[in-house]
DRENTORKOL-3810 file (N, C-alpha, C; in nm, 4 decimals):
REM DRENTORKOL-3810
@n.u->-0.5251; n.v->-0.8406; n.w->0.4969; ca.u->-0.6049; ca.v->-0.9113; ca.w->0.5193; c.u->-0.5399; c.v->-0.9985; c.w->0.6628
@n.u->-0.6166; n.v->-1.0062; n.w->0.7647; ca.u->-0.5579; ca.v->-1.0822; ca.w->0.8946; c.u->-0.6329; c.v->-1.1554; c.w->0.9447
@n.u->-0.5461; n.v->-1.2652; n.w->1.0108; ca.u->-0.6411; ca.v->-1.3813; ca.w->1.0744; c.u->-0.6166; c.v->-1.3504; c.w->1.2225
@n.u->-0.7497; n.v->-1.4082; n.w->1.2857; ca.u->-0.7425; ca.v->-1.3757; ca.w->1.4350; c.u->-0.7992; c.v->-1.5691; c.w->1.4567
@n.u->-0.7496; n.v->-1.6017; n.w->1.5425; ca.u->-0.7775; ca.v->-1.7473; ca.w->1.6243; c.u->-0.9352; c.v->-1.7408; c.w->1.6778
@n.u->-1.0004; n.v->-1.8381; n.w->1.6733; ca.u->-1.1329; ca.v->-1.8287; ca.w->1.6911; c.u->-1.1751; c.v->-1.9038; c.w->1.8365
@n.u->-1.1141; n.v->-1.8648; n.w->1.9436; ca.u->-1.1003; ca.v->-1.9304; ca.w->2.0783; c.u->-1.1784; c.v->-1.8521; c.w->2.1610
@n.u->-1.2140; n.v->-1.7229; n.w->2.1310; ca.u->-1.2612; ca.v->-1.6118; ca.w->2.2544; c.u->-1.4016; c.v->-1.5859; c.w->2.1721
@n.u->-1.5166; n.v->-1.6072; n.w->2.2193; ca.u->-1.6273; ca.v->-1.5700; ca.w->2.2023; c.u->-1.6652; c.v->-1.3936; c.w->2.1692
@n.u->-1.5892; n.v->-1.3256; n.w->2.2585; ca.u->-1.6283; ca.v->-1.1970; ca.w->2.2154; c.u->-1.5803; c.v->-1.1612; c.w->2.0921
@n.u->-1.4955; n.v->-1.2186; n.w->2.0198; ca.u->-1.4648; ca.v->-1.1691; ca.w->1.8907; c.u->-1.5202; c.v->-1.2186; c.w->1.7854
@n.u->-1.6417; n.v->-1.3217; n.w->1.8300; ca.u->-1.7404; ca.v->-1.3373; ca.w->1.7034; c.u->-1.8679; c.v->-1.2904; c.w->1.7140
@n.u->-1.9170; n.v->-1.2435; n.w->1.5801; ca.u->-2.0333; ca.v->-1.2216; ca.w->1.6168; c.u->-2.1303; c.v->-1.2516; c.w->1.4796
@n.u->-2.2416; n.v->-1.2654; n.w->1.4742; ca.u->-2.2794; ca.v->-1.2900; ca.w->1.3709; c.u->-2.2782; c.v->-1.2042; c.w->1.2410
@n.u->-2.2568; n.v->-1.2602; n.w->1.1165; ca.u->-2.2224; ca.v->-1.1936; ca.w->1.0228; c.u->-2.0986; c.v->-1.1820; c.w->0.9756
@n.u->-1.9869; n.v->-1.2208; n.w->1.0560; ca.u->-1.8670; ca.v->-1.2389; ca.w->1.0411; c.u->-1.8198; c.v->-1.3541; c.w->0.9782
@n.u->-1.7470; n.v->-1.2944; n.w->0.9013; ca.u->-1.6537; ca.v->-1.4505; ca.w->0.7841; c.u->-1.5752; c.v->-1.5112; c.w->0.8469
@n.u->-1.5784; n.v->-1.6498; n.w->0.8835; ca.u->-1.4953; ca.v->-1.7111; ca.w->0.9506; c.u->-1.4365; c.v->-1.8696; c.w->0.8710
@n.u->-1.3465; n.v->-1.9320; n.w->0.9216; ca.u->-1.3210; ca.v->-2.0248; ca.w->0.8659; c.u->-1.3126; c.v->-2.1814; c.w->0.9711
@n.u->-1.4205; n.v->-2.2534; n.w->0.9792; ca.u->-1.4404; ca.v->-2.3321; ca.w->1.0798; c.u->-1.4080; c.v->-2.4674; c.w->1.0404
@n.u->-1.3998; n.v->-2.5840; n.w->1.1044; ca.u->-1.3438; ca.v->-2.7160; ca.w->1.0912; c.u->-1.4695; c.v->-2.8175; c.w->1.1339
@n.u->-1.5276; n.v->-2.8717; n.w->1.0074; ca.u->-1.6583; ca.v->-2.9630; ca.w->1.0465; c.u->-1.6170; c.v->-3.0746; c.w->1.1482
@n.u->-1.6738; n.v->-3.1433; n.w->1.2153; ca.u->-1.6906; ca.v->-3.2526; ca.w->1.3024; c.u->-1.6684; c.v->-3.3641; c.w->1.1978
@n.u->-1.7081; n.v->-3.3629; n.w->1.1126; ca.u->-1.6590; ca.v->-3.4683; ca.w->1.0047; c.u->-1.4774; c.v->-3.4586; c.w->0.9174
@n.u->-1.4418; n.v->-3.3585; n.w->0.9329; ca.u->-1.3090; ca.v->-3.2779; ca.w->0.8644; c.u->-1.2158; c.v->-3.2827; c.w->0.9831
@n.u->-1.2568; n.v->-3.2952; n.w->1.1272; ca.u->-1.1724; ca.v->-3.2869; ca.w->1.2674; c.u->-1.0488; c.v->-3.3458; c.w->1.2118
@n.u->-1.0307; n.v->-3.4733; n.w->1.1893; ca.u->-0.8948; ca.v->-3.5650; ca.w->1.1338; c.u->-0.8204; c.v->-3.5110; c.w->1.0273
@n.u->-0.9110; n.v->-3.4701; n.w->0.9021; ca.u->-0.8113; ca.v->-3.4209; ca.w->0.8332; c.u->-0.7996; c.v->-3.2606; c.w->0.8502
@n.u->-0.8740; n.v->-3.1899; n.w->0.9193; ca.u->-0.8532; ca.v->-3.0627; ca.w->0.9814; c.u->-0.8406; c.v->-2.9416; c.w->0.8386
@n.u->-0.9342; n.v->-2.9776; n.w->0.7687; ca.u->-0.9807; ca.v->-2.9288; ca.w->0.6215; c.u->-1.0791; c.v->-2.7972; c.w->0.6468
@n.u->-1.0730; n.v->-2.6681; n.w->0.6136; ca.u->-1.1277; ca.v->-2.5615; ca.w->0.6548; c.u->-1.2518; c.v->-2.5444; c.w->0.5907
@n.u->-1.3873; n.v->-2.4959; n.w->0.6240; ca.u->-1.4621; ca.v->-2.4438; ca.w->0.5538; c.u->-1.5085; c.v->-2.2999; c.w->0.5574
@n.u->-1.5198; n.v->-2.2193; n.w->0.4819; ca.u->-1.5297; ca.v->-2.0746; ca.w->0.4933; c.u->-1.7105; c.v->-2.0659; c.w->0.4801
@n.u->-1.7336; n.v->-1.9533; n.w->0.5590; ca.u->-1.8727; ca.v->-1.9330; ca.w->0.5599; c.u->-1.8698; c.v->-1.7917; c.w->0.6533
@n.u->-2.0007; n.v->-1.7212; n.w->0.6498; ca.u->-2.0776; ca.v->-1.6433; ca.w->0.7281; c.u->-2.1398; c.v->-1.7004; c.w->0.8617
@n.u->-2.0977; n.v->-1.6770; n.w->0.9758; ca.u->-2.1239; ca.v->-1.6819; ca.w->1.0932; c.u->-2.3094; c.v->-1.6341; c.w->1.1147
@n.u->-2.4067; n.v->-1.7539; n.w->1.1417; ca.u->-2.5266; ca.v->-1.7036; ca.w->1.1867; c.u->-2.5894; c.v->-1.7280; c.w->1.3046
@n.u->-2.5354; n.v->-1.7971; n.w->1.4087; ca.u->-2.5618; ca.v->-1.8411; ca.w->1.5279; c.u->-2.4125; c.v->-1.9217; c.w->1.6089
@n.u->-2.3772; n.v->-1.8411; n.w->1.7446; ca.u->-2.2918; ca.v->-1.8716; ca.w->1.7816; c.u->-2.3504; c.v->-1.9728; c.w->1.9007
@n.u->-2.2975; n.v->-2.1268; n.w->1.9103; ca.u->-2.3301; ca.v->-2.2504; ca.w->1.9799; c.u->-2.2838; c.v->-2.2166; c.w->2.1198
@n.u->-2.1272; n.v->-2.2053; n.w->2.1280; ca.u->-2.0732; ca.v->-2.2100; ca.w->2.2412; c.u->-2.1067; c.v->-2.1035; c.w->2.3561
@n.u->-2.1506; n.v->-2.1473; n.w->2.4795; ca.u->-2.1917; ca.v->-2.0353; ca.w->2.5514; c.u->-2.0667; c.v->-1.9807; c.w->2.6605
@n.u->-1.9693; n.v->-2.0990; n.w->2.6811; ca.u->-1.8512; ca.v->-1.9910; ca.w->2.7560; c.u->-1.7497; c.v->-1.8824; c.w->2.6654
@n.u->-1.6991; n.v->-1.8163; n.w->2.7500; ca.u->-1.6446; ca.v->-1.7003; ca.w->2.7131; c.u->-1.5197; c.v->-1.7501; c.w->2.6056
@n.u->-1.4607; n.v->-1.8808; n.w->2.6402; ca.u->-1.3138; ca.v->-1.8901; ca.w->2.5834; c.u->-1.3146; c.v->-2.0611; c.w->2.5625
@n.u->-1.3008; n.v->-2.1225; n.w->2.4289; ca.u->-1.2835; ca.v->-2.2400; ca.w->2.4234; c.u->-1.1371; c.v->-2.2989; c.w->2.3466
@n.u->-1.0665; n.v->-2.3758; n.w->2.3979; ca.u->-0.9509; ca.v->-2.3832; ca.w->2.3389; c.u->-0.9381; c.v->-2.4561; c.w->2.2020
@n.u->-1.0434; n.v->-2.5501; n.w->2.1563; ca.u->-1.0505; ca.v->-2.6064; ca.w->2.0484; c.u->-1.1380; c.v->-2.5050; c.w->1.9163
@n.u->-1.1724; n.v->-2.3829; n.w->1.9690; ca.u->-1.2178; ca.v->-2.2834; ca.w->1.9125; c.u->-1.3886; c.v->-2.2906; c.w->1.9420
@n.u->-1.4390; n.v->-2.1695; n.w->1.9170; ca.u->-1.5744; ca.v->-2.1531; ca.w->1.9542; c.u->-1.6884; c.v->-2.2159; c.w->1.8544
@n.u->-1.8051; n.v->-2.2886; n.w->1.9152; ca.u->-1.8706; ca.v->-2.3613; ca.w->1.7708; c.u->-1.9724; c.v->-2.2595; c.w->1.7600
@n.u->-2.0004; n.v->-2.2682; n.w->1.6046; ca.u->-2.1019; ca.v->-2.1684; ca.w->1.5173; c.u->-2.1740; c.v->-2.2890; c.w->1.4695
@n.u->-2.2557; n.v->-2.1811; n.w->1.3922; ca.u->-2.3643; ca.v->-2.2424; ca.w->1.2858; c.u->-2.3410; c.v->-2.1215; c.w->1.1644
@n.u->-2.2808; n.v->-2.2005; n.w->1.0591; ca.u->-2.3110; ca.v->-2.0887; ca.w->0.9140; c.u->-2.4094; c.v->-2.0712; c.w->0.8708
@n.u->-2.4346; n.v->-1.9474; n.w->0.8238; ca.u->-2.5371; ca.v->-1.9175; ca.w->0.6982; c.u->-2.6109; c.v->-2.0341; c.w->0.6293
@n.u->-2.4800; n.v->-2.1389; n.w->0.5997; ca.u->-2.4976; ca.v->-2.2467; ca.w->0.5379; c.u->-2.5617; c.v->-2.3776; c.w->0.6040
@n.u->-2.5895; n.v->-2.3562; n.w->0.7007; ca.u->-2.6535; ca.v->-2.4458; ca.w->0.8039; c.u->-2.5336; c.v->-2.5235; c.w->0.8607
@n.u->-2.4057; n.v->-2.5272; n.w->0.8349; ca.u->-2.3123; ca.v->-2.6210; ca.w->0.8748; c.u->-2.2370; c.v->-2.5639; c.w->0.9983
@n.u->-2.2234; n.v->-2.6707; n.w->1.0825; ca.u->-2.1818; ca.v->-2.6345; ca.w->1.2213; c.u->-2.0222; c.v->-2.6595; c.w->1.2146
@n.u->-1.9701; n.v->-2.6199; n.w->1.2984; ca.u->-1.8160; ca.v->-2.6523; ca.w->1.3509; c.u->-1.7275; c.v->-2.5216; c.w->1.4244
@n.u->-1.6091; n.v->-2.5905; n.w->1.4750; ca.u->-1.5535; ca.v->-2.4730; ca.w->1.5527; c.u->-1.4663; c.v->-2.3648; c.w->1.4692
@n.u->-1.4660; n.v->-2.2419; n.w->1.5073; ca.u->-1.3719; ca.v->-2.1749; ca.w->1.4459; c.u->-1.2306; c.v->-2.1781; c.w->1.4415
@n.u->-1.1733; n.v->-2.2105; n.w->1.3468; ca.u->-1.0192; ca.v->-2.2046; ca.w->1.3341; c.u->-0.9609; c.v->-2.0362; c.w->1.2943
@n.u->-1.0149; n.v->-1.9665; n.w->1.2637; ca.u->-0.9509; ca.v->-1.8494; ca.w->1.2305; c.u->-1.0848; c.v->-1.7603; c.w->1.1716
@n.u->-1.0647; n.v->-1.5995; n.w->1.2174; ca.u->-1.1941; ca.v->-1.5230; ca.w->1.1564; c.u->-1.1004; c.v->-1.4296; c.w->1.0636
@n.u->-1.1910; n.v->-1.4060; n.w->0.9575; ca.u->-1.1158; ca.v->-1.3090; ca.w->0.8644; c.u->-1.1547; c.v->-1.1930; c.w->0.8602
@n.u->-1.0604; n.v->-1.0858; n.w->0.8648; ca.u->-1.0721; ca.v->-0.9394; ca.w->0.8956; c.u->-1.0304; c.v->-0.8810; c.w->0.7486
@n.u->-1.0560; n.v->-0.7830; n.w->0.6656; ca.u->-1.0351; ca.v->-0.7485; ca.w->0.5639; c.u->-0.8867; c.v->-0.6254; c.w->0.6024
END
C-alpha cells in the first residue's frame, strides 16, 4: 500500500479512497478515511490539500490518497 499527498487535483477522482482532515479536526490533525464523492476545489493545486466531499457527506482536505 502506498500513500500520495492530496495537493494535485489531477490525482484525485471520485471513487478513490482517501484520508481527509475535517475543518473541525484541523487543530488536532485527525484523519477521517472515506471514498471521494465530489471534488470541491477547482484549482489544479492546493498547498493544504484538495477539498473533497466523501460518500458519507463529510467535507475536508485530502491529506493522503490510499493506493493498493
